[in-house]
C-alpha positions as CSV (number, residue, x, y, z in Angstrom):
1,M,100.7,180.5,41.3
2,W,99.6,181.1,44.2
3,K,96.3,182.0,43.2
4,I,95.7,178.6,40.8
5,V,96.5,176.6,43.7
6,L,93.1,178.6,45.9
7,G,91.1,178.4,43.2
8,F,91.6,174.4,43.0
9,V,91.3,174.4,46.5
10,V,88.1,176.2,46.5
11,F,86.8,174.6,44.4
12,A,87.4,171.0,45.0
13,A,85.8,172.0,48.2
14,L,82.8,173.3,46.4
15,A,82.5,170.1,44.3
16,L,82.7,168.2,47.7
17,F,80.4,170.3,49.2
18,I,77.4,170.0,46.2
19,L,77.9,166.4,46.0
20,M,77.5,165.4,49.9
21,K,74.5,167.9,49.8
22,S,73.0,166.1,46.7
23,G,72.4,163.0,48.6
24,G,74.7,160.7,46.4
25,N,76.2,158.1,47.8
26,I,79.9,159.5,49.0
27,D,81.7,157.3,50.5
28,M,86.0,158.9,51.2
29,G,86.9,156.0,53.4
30,G,89.3,155.1,50.3
31,E,89.3,151.6,48.4
32,K,87.1,148.5,49.6
33,H,87.7,145.1,48.7
34,D,84.5,144.0,50.4
35,V,82.4,142.4,48.3
36,S,78.8,142.3,49.9
37,A,77.0,139.0,49.0
38,A,73.2,140.9,48.8
39,Q,74.3,142.5,45.4
40,E,75.2,139.2,43.8
41,P,71.5,137.7,43.8
42,A,69.7,140.3,42.5
43,A,72.7,140.7,39.6
44,S,72.5,137.5,39.2
45,A,68.7,137.2,38.5
46,A,68.6,140.5,36.7
47,V,71.5,138.5,34.0
48,S,68.7,135.7,33.7
49,A,66.2,137.8,33.1
50,A,68.0,138.5,30.6
51,V,69.3,135.8,29.0
52,E,66.0,134.0,29.2
53,A,64.0,136.9,27.6
54,A,66.7,136.8,24.5
55,S,66.2,133.1,24.8
56,M,61.8,133.4,23.7
57,P,61.2,133.2,19.9
58,A,59.6,136.6,19.2
59,S,56.2,134.6,18.2
60,A,56.1,133.4,22.1
61,S,56.6,136.8,23.5
62,S,53.7,138.1,21.6
63,Q,51.0,135.9,23.2
């Protein structure tokens, strides 16, 4: 039984080490409820561009 627990701890530590060294954006601070206002305009611009592209007729997009 203790071998299973030890194996899990070693595997978890190795996984965290690899994730942190790979340059990923790892945040171990817990759940965040603060929504950045800087992300909203980019997302809404992408959505509006997709809607505009989808609403264009096929003949207008090939010109």
